[in-house]
mmCIF file of the N, C-alpha and C atoms, coordinates in Angstrom:
data_MODEL
# 
_entry.id   MODEL 
# 
loop_
_atom_site.group_PDB 
_atom_site.id 
_atom_site.type_symbol 
_atom_site.label_atom_id 
_atom_site.label_alt_id 
_atom_site.label_comp_id 
_atom_site.label_asym_id 
_atom_site.label_entity_id 
_atom_site.label_seq_id 
_atom_site.pdbx_PDB_ins_code 
_atom_site.Cartn_x 
_atom_site.Cartn_y 
_atom_site.Cartn_z 
_atom_site.occupancy 
_atom_site.B_iso_or_equiv 
_atom_site.pdbx_formal_charge 
_atom_site.auth_seq_id 
_atom_site.auth_comp_id 
_atom_site.auth_asym_id 
_atom_site.auth_atom_id 
_atom_site.pdbx_PDB_model_num 
ATOM 1   N N  . MET A 1 1  ? 0.836   -1.185 0.000   1.00 0.00 ? 1  MET A N  1 
ATOM 2   C CA . MET A 1 1  ? -0.016  -0.003 -0.007  1.00 0.00 ? 1  MET A CA 1 
ATOM 3   C C  . MET A 1 1  ? 0.933   1.223  -0.014  1.00 0.00 ? 1  MET A C  1 
ATOM 4   N N  . GLU A 1 2  ? 0.649   2.141  -0.922  1.00 0.00 ? 2  GLU A N  1 
ATOM 5   C CA . GLU A 1 2  ? 1.360   3.368  -1.006  1.00 0.00 ? 2  GLU A CA 1 
ATOM 6   C C  . GLU A 1 2  ? 0.541   4.517  -0.386  1.00 0.00 ? 2  GLU A C  1 
ATOM 7   N N  . ILE A 1 3  ? 1.156   5.235  0.513   1.00 0.00 ? 3  ILE A N  1 
ATOM 8   C CA . ILE A 1 3  ? 0.466   6.368  1.142   1.00 0.00 ? 3  ILE A CA 1 
ATOM 9   C C  . ILE A 1 3  ? 1.061   7.662  0.591   1.00 0.00 ? 3  ILE A C  1 
ATOM 10  N N  . ARG A 1 4  ? 0.185   8.570  0.095   1.00 0.00 ? 4  ARG A N  1 
ATOM 11  C CA . ARG A 1 4  ? 0.736   9.858  -0.330  1.00 0.00 ? 4  ARG A CA 1 
ATOM 12  C C  . ARG A 1 4  ? 0.138   10.956 0.479   1.00 0.00 ? 4  ARG A C  1 
ATOM 13  N N  . VAL A 1 5  ? 1.020   11.864 0.848   1.00 0.00 ? 5  VAL A N  1 
ATOM 14  C CA . VAL A 1 5  ? 0.577   13.015 1.633   1.00 0.00 ? 5  VAL A CA 1 
ATOM 15  C C  . VAL A 1 5  ? 0.843   14.224 0.743   1.00 0.00 ? 5  VAL A C  1 
ATOM 16  N N  . ASN A 1 6  ? -0.148  15.115 0.624   1.00 0.00 ? 6  ASN A N  1 
ATOM 17  C CA . ASN A 1 6  ? 0.045   16.359 -0.134  1.00 0.00 ? 6  ASN A CA 1 
ATOM 18  C C  . ASN A 1 6  ? 1.020   17.219 0.607   1.00 0.00 ? 6  ASN A C  1 
ATOM 19  N N  . PRO A 1 7  ? 2.161   17.571 -0.028  1.00 0.00 ? 7  PRO A N  1 
ATOM 20  C CA . PRO A 1 7  ? 3.203   18.337 0.717   1.00 0.00 ? 7  PRO A CA 1 
ATOM 21  C C  . PRO A 1 7  ? 2.839   19.844 0.817   1.00 0.00 ? 7  PRO A C  1 
ATOM 22  N N  . ILE A 1 8  ? 1.742   20.246 0.218   1.00 0.00 ? 8  ILE A N  1 
ATOM 23  C CA . ILE A 1 8  ? 1.335   21.614 0.312   1.00 0.00 ? 8  ILE A CA 1 
ATOM 24  C C  . ILE A 1 8  ? 0.302   21.841 1.432   1.00 0.00 ? 8  ILE A C  1 
ATOM 25  N N  . GLY A 1 9  ? 0.642   22.652 2.438   1.00 0.00 ? 9  GLY A N  1 
ATOM 26  C CA . GLY A 1 9  ? -0.354  23.002 3.447   1.00 0.00 ? 9  GLY A CA 1 
ATOM 27  C C  . GLY A 1 9  ? -0.586  21.941 4.507   1.00 0.00 ? 9  GLY A C  1 
ATOM 28  N N  . LEU A 1 10 ? 0.420   21.108 4.761   1.00 0.00 ? 10 LEU A N  1 
ATOM 29  C CA . LEU A 1 10 ? 0.251   20.123 5.800   1.00 0.00 ? 10 LEU A CA 1 
ATOM 30  C C  . LEU A 1 10 ? 1.248   20.395 6.855   1.00 0.00 ? 10 LEU A C  1 
ATOM 31  N N  . THR A 1 11 ? 0.850   20.898 8.032   1.00 0.00 ? 11 THR A N  1 
ATOM 32  C CA . THR A 1 11 ? 1.814   21.308 9.071   1.00 0.00 ? 11 THR A CA 1 
ATOM 33  C C  . THR A 1 11 ? 1.247   20.955 10.438  1.00 0.00 ? 11 THR A C  1 
ATOM 34  N N  . LEU A 1 12 ? 2.116   20.420 11.258  1.00 0.00 ? 12 LEU A N  1 
ATOM 35  C CA . LEU A 1 12 ? 1.780   20.229 12.622  1.00 0.00 ? 12 LEU A CA 1 
ATOM 36  C C  . LEU A 1 12 ? 2.141   21.513 13.416  1.00 0.00 ? 12 LEU A C  1 
ATOM 37  N N  . VAL A 1 13 ? 1.178   22.187 14.055  1.00 0.00 ? 13 VAL A N  1 
ATOM 38  C CA . VAL A 1 13 ? 1.346   23.527 14.625  1.00 0.00 ? 13 VAL A CA 1 
ATOM 39  C C  . VAL A 1 13 ? 0.949   23.427 16.139  1.00 0.00 ? 13 VAL A C  1 
ATOM 40  N N  . ARG A 1 14 ? 1.732   24.108 16.945  1.00 0.00 ? 14 ARG A N  1 
ATOM 41  C CA . ARG A 1 14 ? 1.354   24.163 18.359  1.00 0.00 ? 14 ARG A CA 1 
ATOM 42  C C  . ARG A 1 14 ? 0.475   25.410 18.552  1.00 0.00 ? 14 ARG A C  1 
ATOM 43  N N  . VAL A 1 15 ? -0.663  25.173 19.171  1.00 0.00 ? 15 VAL A N  1 
ATOM 44  C CA . VAL A 1 15 ? -1.592  26.337 19.426  1.00 0.00 ? 15 VAL A CA 1 
ATOM 45  C C  . VAL A 1 15 ? -1.141  26.883 20.744  1.00 0.00 ? 15 VAL A C  1 
ATOM 46  N N  . ILE A 1 16 ? -0.896  28.220 20.664  1.00 0.00 ? 16 ILE A N  1 
ATOM 47  C CA . ILE A 1 16 ? -0.399  28.942 21.866  1.00 0.00 ? 16 ILE A CA 1 
ATOM 48  C C  . ILE A 1 16 ? -1.626  29.471 22.672  1.00 0.00 ? 16 ILE A C  1 
ATOM 49  N N  . LYS A 1 17 ? -2.543  30.128 21.951  1.00 0.00 ? 17 LYS A N  1 
ATOM 50  C CA . LYS A 1 17 ? -3.799  30.527 22.708  1.00 0.00 ? 17 LYS A CA 1 
ATOM 51  C C  . LYS A 1 17 ? -4.850  30.906 21.692  1.00 0.00 ? 17 LYS A C  1 
ATOM 52  N N  . ARG A 1 18 ? -6.087  31.077 22.216  1.00 0.00 ? 18 ARG A N  1 
ATOM 53  C CA . ARG A 1 18 ? -7.204  31.510 21.387  1.00 0.00 ? 18 ARG A CA 1 
ATOM 54  C C  . ARG A 1 18 ? -7.682  32.808 21.935  1.00 0.00 ? 18 ARG A C  1 
ATOM 55  N N  . GLU A 1 19 ? -7.930  33.727 21.078  1.00 0.00 ? 19 GLU A N  1 
ATOM 56  C CA . GLU A 1 19 ? -8.538  35.047 21.419  1.00 0.00 ? 19 GLU A CA 1 
ATOM 57  C C  . GLU A 1 19 ? -9.732  35.293 20.551  1.00 0.00 ? 19 GLU A C  1 
ATOM 58  N N  . ALA A 1 20 ? -10.914 35.030 21.070  1.00 0.00 ? 20 ALA A N  1 
ATOM 59  C CA . ALA A 1 20 ? -12.186 35.144 20.313  1.00 0.00 ? 20 ALA A CA 1 
ATOM 60  C C  . ALA A 1 20 ? -12.094 34.287 19.071  1.00 0.00 ? 20 ALA A C  1 
ATOM 61  N N  . ALA A 1 21 ? -12.150 34.855 17.852  1.00 0.00 ? 21 ALA A N  1 
ATOM 62  C CA . ALA A 1 21 ? -12.124 34.082 16.633  1.00 0.00 ? 21 ALA A CA 1 
ATOM 63  C C  . ALA A 1 21 ? -10.685 33.923 16.149  1.00 0.00 ? 21 ALA A C  1 
ATOM 64  N N  . ARG A 1 22 ? -9.638  34.334 16.827  1.00 0.00 ? 22 ARG A N  1 
ATOM 65  C CA . ARG A 1 22 ? -8.261  34.199 16.463  1.00 0.00 ? 22 ARG A CA 1 
ATOM 66  C C  . ARG A 1 22 ? -7.609  33.044 17.222  1.00 0.00 ? 22 ARG A C  1 
ATOM 67  N N  . ILE A 1 23 ? -6.795  32.286 16.498  1.00 0.00 ? 23 ILE A N  1 
ATOM 68  C CA . ILE A 1 23 ? -5.989  31.244 17.129  1.00 0.00 ? 23 ILE A CA 1 
ATOM 69  C C  . ILE A 1 23 ? -4.536  31.581 16.842  1.00 0.00 ? 23 ILE A C  1 
ATOM 70  N N  . LEU A 1 24 ? -3.740  31.677 17.916  1.00 0.00 ? 24 LEU A N  1 
ATOM 71  C CA . LEU A 1 24 ? -2.322  31.985 17.773  1.00 0.00 ? 24 LEU A CA 1 
ATOM 72  C C  . LEU A 1 24 ? -1.561  30.711 17.874  1.00 0.00 ? 24 LEU A C  1 
ATOM 73  N N  . GLY A 1 25 ? -0.707  30.511 16.847  1.00 0.00 ? 25 GLY A N  1 
ATOM 74  C CA . GLY A 1 25 ? 0.061   29.249 16.783  1.00 0.00 ? 25 GLY A CA 1 
ATOM 75  C C  . GLY A 1 25 ? 1.490   29.464 16.546  1.00 0.00 ? 25 GLY A C  1 
ATOM 76  N N  . GLN A 1 26 ? 2.324   28.413 16.708  1.00 0.00 ? 26 GLN A N  1 
ATOM 77  C CA . GLN A 1 26 ? 3.699   28.429 16.524  1.00 0.00 ? 26 GLN A CA 1 
ATOM 78  C C  . GLN A 1 26 ? 4.111   27.316 15.589  1.00 0.00 ? 26 GLN A C  1 
ATOM 79  N N  . GLY A 1 27 ? 4.953   27.579 14.604  1.00 0.00 ? 27 GLY A N  1 
ATOM 80  C CA . GLY A 1 27 ? 5.443   26.600 13.709  1.00 0.00 ? 27 GLY A CA 1 
ATOM 81  C C  . GLY A 1 27 ? 4.729   26.535 12.425  1.00 0.00 ? 27 GLY A C  1 
ATOM 82  N N  . LEU A 1 28 ? 4.049   27.573 12.058  1.00 0.00 ? 28 LEU A N  1 
ATOM 83  C CA . LEU A 1 28 ? 3.359   27.659 10.765  1.00 0.00 ? 28 LEU A CA 1 
ATOM 84  C C  . LEU A 1 28 ? 4.339   27.783 9.614   1.00 0.00 ? 28 LEU A C  1 
ATOM 85  N N  . ASP A 1 29 ? 4.086   27.225 8.495   1.00 0.00 ? 29 ASP A N  1 
ATOM 86  C CA . ASP A 1 29 ? 5.013   27.278 7.317   1.00 0.00 ? 29 ASP A CA 1 
ATOM 87  C C  . ASP A 1 29 ? 4.286   27.820 6.095   1.00 0.00 ? 29 ASP A C  1 
ATOM 88  N N  . PHE A 1 30 ? 3.652   28.987 6.243   1.00 0.00 ? 30 PHE A N  1 
ATOM 89  C CA . PHE A 1 30 ? 2.901   29.565 5.149   1.00 0.00 ? 30 PHE A CA 1 
ATOM 90  C C  . PHE A 1 30 ? 3.341   31.034 4.967   1.00 0.00 ? 30 PHE A C  1 
ATOM 91  N N  . PHE A 1 31 ? 2.836   31.690 3.853   1.00 0.00 ? 31 PHE A N  1 
ATOM 92  C CA . PHE A 1 31 ? 3.136   33.042 3.635   1.00 0.00 ? 31 PHE A CA 1 
ATOM 93  C C  . PHE A 1 31 ? 2.205   33.873 4.439   1.00 0.00 ? 31 PHE A C  1 
ATOM 94  N N  . ASP A 1 32 ? 2.679   35.031 4.935   1.00 0.00 ? 32 ASP A N  1 
ATOM 95  C CA . ASP A 1 32 ? 1.865   35.966 5.768   1.00 0.00 ? 32 ASP A CA 1 
ATOM 96  C C  . ASP A 1 32 ? 0.626   36.341 4.995   1.00 0.00 ? 32 ASP A C  1 
ATOM 97  N N  . GLY A 1 33 ? -0.507  36.235 5.662   1.00 0.00 ? 33 GLY A N  1 
ATOM 98  C CA . GLY A 1 33 ? -1.790  36.623 5.089   1.00 0.00 ? 33 GLY A CA 1 
ATOM 99  C C  . GLY A 1 33 ? -2.534  35.450 4.447   1.00 0.00 ? 33 GLY A C  1 
ATOM 100 N N  . THR A 1 34 ? -1.913  34.280 4.421   1.00 0.00 ? 34 THR A N  1 
ATOM 101 C CA . THR A 1 34 ? -2.564  33.099 3.837   1.00 0.00 ? 34 THR A CA 1 
ATOM 102 C C  . THR A 1 34 ? -3.639  32.605 4.832   1.00 0.00 ? 34 THR A C  1 
ATOM 103 N N  . PRO A 1 35 ? -4.845  32.373 4.308   1.00 0.00 ? 35 PRO A N  1 
ATOM 104 C CA . PRO A 1 35 ? -5.909  31.898 5.251   1.00 0.00 ? 35 PRO A CA 1 
ATOM 105 C C  . PRO A 1 35 ? -5.656  30.412 5.534   1.00 0.00 ? 35 PRO A C  1 
ATOM 106 N N  . ILE A 1 36 ? -6.030  30.056 6.782   1.00 0.00 ? 36 ILE A N  1 
ATOM 107 C CA . ILE A 1 36 ? -6.060  28.638 7.144   1.00 0.00 ? 36 ILE A CA 1 
ATOM 108 C C  . ILE A 1 36 ? -7.438  28.099 7.015   1.00 0.00 ? 36 ILE A C  1 
ATOM 109 N N  . LEU A 1 37 ? -7.594  27.108 6.227   1.00 0.00 ? 37 LEU A N  1 
ATOM 110 C CA . LEU A 1 37 ? -8.978  26.656 5.891   1.00 0.00 ? 37 LEU A CA 1 
ATOM 111 C C  . LEU A 1 37 ? -9.430  25.454 6.749   1.00 0.00 ? 37 LEU A C  1 
ATOM 112 N N  . ASP A 1 38 ? -8.557  24.786 7.421   1.00 0.00 ? 38 ASP A N  1 
ATOM 113 C CA . ASP A 1 38 ? -8.949  23.664 8.123   1.00 0.00 ? 38 ASP A CA 1 
ATOM 114 C C  . ASP A 1 38 ? -8.027  23.395 9.350   1.00 0.00 ? 38 ASP A C  1 
ATOM 115 N N  . LEU A 1 39 ? -8.627  23.165 10.475  1.00 0.00 ? 39 LEU A N  1 
ATOM 116 C CA . LEU A 1 39 ? -7.797  22.827 11.676  1.00 0.00 ? 39 LEU A CA 1 
ATOM 117 C C  . LEU A 1 39 ? -8.323  21.461 12.179  1.00 0.00 ? 39 LEU A C  1 
ATOM 118 N N  . LYS A 1 40 ? -7.467  20.639 12.567  1.00 0.00 ? 40 LYS A N  1 
ATOM 119 C CA . LYS A 1 40 ? -7.831  19.376 13.172  1.00 0.00 ? 40 LYS A CA 1 
ATOM 120 C C  . LYS A 1 40 ? -6.910  19.143 14.354  1.00 0.00 ? 40 LYS A C  1 
ATOM 121 N N  . ARG A 1 41 ? -7.456  18.638 15.429  1.00 0.00 ? 41 ARG A N  1 
ATOM 122 C CA . ARG A 1 41 ? -6.627  18.339 16.598  1.00 0.00 ? 41 ARG A CA 1 
ATOM 123 C C  . ARG A 1 41 ? -5.696  17.162 16.272  1.00 0.00 ? 41 ARG A C  1 
ATOM 124 N N  . TYR A 1 42 ? -4.537  17.164 16.933  1.00 0.00 ? 42 TYR A N  1 
ATOM 125 C CA . TYR A 1 42 ? -3.555  16.159 16.691  1.00 0.00 ? 42 TYR A CA 1 
ATOM 126 C C  . TYR A 1 42 ? -3.918  14.825 17.336  1.00 0.00 ? 42 TYR A C  1 
ATOM 127 N N  . ARG A 1 43 ? -3.828  13.739 16.613  1.00 0.00 ? 43 ARG A N  1 
ATOM 128 C CA . ARG A 1 43 ? -4.098  12.435 17.136  1.00 0.00 ? 43 ARG A CA 1 
ATOM 129 C C  . ARG A 1 43 ? -2.989  11.557 16.687  1.00 0.00 ? 43 ARG A C  1 
ATOM 130 N N  . ALA A 1 44 ? -2.221  11.025 17.608  1.00 0.00 ? 44 ALA A N  1 
ATOM 131 C CA . ALA A 1 44 ? -1.080  10.242 17.307  1.00 0.00 ? 44 ALA A CA 1 
ATOM 132 C C  . ALA A 1 44 ? -1.330  9.028  16.396  1.00 0.00 ? 44 ALA A C  1 
ATOM 133 N N  . LYS A 1 45 ? -2.478  8.418  16.530  1.00 0.00 ? 45 LYS A N  1 
ATOM 134 C CA . LYS A 1 45 ? -2.808  7.295  15.688  1.00 0.00 ? 45 LYS A CA 1 
ATOM 135 C C  . LYS A 1 45 ? -2.946  7.604  14.212  1.00 0.00 ? 45 LYS A C  1 
ATOM 136 N N  . TYR A 1 46 ? -3.132  8.894  13.851  1.00 0.00 ? 46 TYR A N  1 
ATOM 137 C CA . TYR A 1 46 ? -3.282  9.261  12.501  1.00 0.00 ? 46 TYR A CA 1 
ATOM 138 C C  . TYR A 1 46 ? -1.894  9.749  11.899  1.00 0.00 ? 46 TYR A C  1 
ATOM 139 N N  . ARG A 1 47 ? -0.854  9.751  12.697  1.00 0.00 ? 47 ARG A N  1 
ATOM 140 C CA . ARG A 1 47 ? 0.470   10.254 12.221  1.00 0.00 ? 47 ARG A CA 1 
ATOM 141 C C  . ARG A 1 47 ? 0.997   9.331  11.136  1.00 0.00 ? 47 ARG A C  1 
ATOM 142 N N  . VAL A 1 48 ? 1.563   9.953  10.098  1.00 0.00 ? 48 VAL A N  1 
ATOM 143 C CA . VAL A 1 48 ? 2.129   9.250  8.947   1.00 0.00 ? 48 VAL A CA 1 
ATOM 144 C C  . VAL A 1 48 ? 3.641   9.521  8.949   1.00 0.00 ? 48 VAL A C  1 
ATOM 145 N N  . ASP A 1 49 ? 4.464   8.482  9.099   1.00 0.00 ? 49 ASP A N  1 
ATOM 146 C CA . ASP A 1 49 ? 5.932   8.749  9.106   1.00 0.00 ? 49 ASP A CA 1 
ATOM 147 C C  . ASP A 1 49 ? 6.538   8.280  7.767   1.00 0.00 ? 49 ASP A C  1 
ATOM 148 N N  . GLU A 1 50 ? 5.853   7.357  7.135   1.00 0.00 ? 50 GLU A N  1 
ATOM 149 C CA . GLU A 1 50 ? 6.403   6.806  5.875   1.00 0.00 ? 50 GLU A CA 1 
ATOM 150 C C  . GLU A 1 50 ? 5.420   7.184  4.717   1.00 0.00 ? 50 GLU A C  1 
ATOM 151 N N  . PHE A 1 51 ? 5.933   8.031  3.811   1.00 0.00 ? 51 PHE A N  1 
ATOM 152 C CA . PHE A 1 51 ? 5.035   8.451  2.684   1.00 0.00 ? 51 PHE A CA 1 
ATOM 153 C C  . PHE A 1 51 ? 5.989   8.711  1.502   1.00 0.00 ? 51 PHE A C  1 
ATOM 154 N N  . THR A 1 52 ? 5.320   8.825  0.346   1.00 0.00 ? 52 THR A N  1 
ATOM 155 C CA . THR A 1 52 ? 6.047   9.148  -0.887  1.00 0.00 ? 52 THR A CA 1 
ATOM 156 C C  . THR A 1 52 ? 5.542   10.467 -1.398  1.00 0.00 ? 52 THR A C  1 
ATOM 157 N N  . LEU A 1 53 ? 6.389   11.154 -2.094  1.00 0.00 ? 53 LEU A N  1 
ATOM 158 C CA . LEU A 1 53 ? 6.076   12.391 -2.706  1.00 0.00 ? 53 LEU A CA 1 
ATOM 159 C C  . LEU A 1 53 ? 5.914   12.175 -4.189  1.00 0.00 ? 53 LEU A C  1 
ATOM 160 N N  . PRO A 1 54 ? 5.011   12.909 -4.829  1.00 0.00 ? 54 PRO A N  1 
ATOM 161 C CA . PRO A 1 54 ? 4.855   12.758 -6.267  1.00 0.00 ? 54 PRO A CA 1 
ATOM 162 C C  . PRO A 1 54 ? 6.163   13.119 -7.023  1.00 0.00 ? 54 PRO A C  1 
ATOM 163 N N  . GLU A 1 55 ? 6.381   12.537 -8.144  1.00 0.00 ? 55 GLU A N  1 
ATOM 164 C CA . GLU A 1 55 ? 7.598   12.727 -8.913  1.00 0.00 ? 55 GLU A CA 1 
ATOM 165 C C  . GLU A 1 55 ? 7.737   14.198 -9.276  1.00 0.00 ? 55 GLU A C  1 
ATOM 166 N N  . TRP A 1 56 ? 6.639   14.908 -9.688  1.00 0.00 ? 56 TRP A N  1 
ATOM 167 C CA . TRP A 1 56 ? 6.657   16.325 -10.073 1.00 0.00 ? 56 TRP A CA 1 
ATOM 168 C C  . TRP A 1 56 ? 7.174   17.165 -8.920  1.00 0.00 ? 56 TRP A C  1 
ATOM 169 N N  . PHE A 1 57 ? 6.802   16.818 -7.720  1.00 0.00 ? 57 PHE A N  1 
ATOM 170 C CA . PHE A 1 57 ? 7.206   17.614 -6.536  1.00 0.00 ? 57 PHE A CA 1 
ATOM 171 C C  . PHE A 1 57 ? 8.717   17.435 -6.354  1.00 0.00 ? 57 PHE A C  1 
ATOM 172 N N  . ARG A 1 58 ? 9.143   16.200 -6.390  1.00 0.00 ? 58 ARG A N  1 
ATOM 173 C CA . ARG A 1 58 ? 10.585  15.881 -6.149  1.00 0.00 ? 58 ARG A CA 1 
ATOM 174 C C  . ARG A 1 58 ? 11.452  16.611 -7.208  1.00 0.00 ? 58 ARG A C  1 
ATOM 175 N N  . LYS A 1 59 ? 10.991  16.791 -8.371  1.00 0.00 ? 59 LYS A N  1 
ATOM 176 C CA . LYS A 1 59 ? 11.766  17.464 -9.462  1.00 0.00 ? 59 LYS A CA 1 
ATOM 177 C C  . LYS A 1 59 ? 11.976  18.961 -9.158  1.00 0.00 ? 59 LYS A C  1 
ATOM 178 N N  . ILE A 1 60 ? 10.971  19.601 -8.538  1.00 0.00 ? 60 ILE A N  1 
ATOM 179 C CA . ILE A 1 60 ? 11.043  21.037 -8.337  1.00 0.00 ? 60 ILE A CA 1 
ATOM 180 C C  . ILE A 1 60 ? 11.502  21.451 -6.932  1.00 0.00 ? 60 ILE A C  1 
ATOM 181 N N  . ALA A 1 61 ? 11.552  20.494 -5.973  1.00 0.00 ? 61 ALA A N  1 
ATOM 182 C CA . ALA A 1 61 ? 11.914  20.792 -4.583  1.00 0.00 ? 61 ALA A CA 1 
ATOM 183 C C  . ALA A 1 61 ? 13.447  20.833 -4.446  1.00 0.00 ? 61 ALA A C  1 
ATOM 184 N N  . ASP A 1 62 ? 13.942  21.591 -3.551  1.00 0.00 ? 62 ASP A N  1 
ATOM 185 C CA . ASP A 1 62 ? 15.361  21.605 -3.334  1.00 0.00 ? 62 ASP A CA 1 
ATOM 186 C C  . ASP A 1 62 ? 15.735  20.460 -2.330  1.00 0.00 ? 62 ASP A C  1 
ATOM 187 N N  . ASP A 1 63 ? 17.004  20.364 -1.885  1.00 0.00 ? 63 ASP A N  1 
ATOM 188 C CA . ASP A 1 63 ? 17.411  19.303 -1.026  1.00 0.00 ? 63 ASP A CA 1 
ATOM 189 C C  . ASP A 1 63 ? 16.731  19.262 0.354   1.00 0.00 ? 63 ASP A C  1 
ATOM 190 N N  . LYS A 1 64 ? 16.069  20.334 0.723   1.00 0.00 ? 64 LYS A N  1 
ATOM 191 C CA . LYS A 1 64 ? 15.385  20.419 2.017   1.00 0.00 ? 64 LYS A CA 1 
ATOM 192 C C  . LYS A 1 64 ? 13.837  20.219 1.834   1.00 0.00 ? 64 LYS A C  1 
ATOM 193 N N  . GLY A 1 65 ? 13.394  20.068 0.604   1.00 0.00 ? 65 GLY A N  1 
ATOM 194 C CA . GLY A 1 65 ? 11.995  19.816 0.351   1.00 0.00 ? 65 GLY A CA 1 
ATOM 195 C C  . GLY A 1 65 ? 11.215  21.108 0.091   1.00 0.00 ? 65 GLY A C  1 
ATOM 196 N N  . TYR A 1 66 ? 11.908  22.218 -0.113  1.00 0.00 ? 66 TYR A N  1 
ATOM 197 C CA . TYR A 1 66 ? 11.232  23.474 -0.355  1.00 0.00 ? 66 TYR A CA 1 
ATOM 198 C C  . TYR A 1 66 ? 11.124  23.733 -1.826  1.00 0.00 ? 66 TYR A C  1 
ATOM 199 N N  . VAL A 1 67 ? 10.038  24.338 -2.230  1.00 0.00 ? 67 VAL A N  1 
ATOM 200 C CA . VAL A 1 67 ? 9.813   24.734 -3.600  1.00 0.00 ? 67 VAL A CA 1 
ATOM 201 C C  . VAL A 1 67 ? 10.111  26.213 -3.775  1.00 0.00 ? 67 VAL A C  1 
# 
């Protein structure tokens, strides 16, 4: 079974605090002003450590995985 994870927009973030409709977090890897569309709480049983990246992504990413 091959598991693929979309490398775009998948980040484990530590929630620092919530202020009304704002959530302050640490460890985000997006450009300033980018909306966050979905939040899910962390569940260890859903963690994926072994995955493959699509060939097109490997061709354009640098040695650290950044595009």
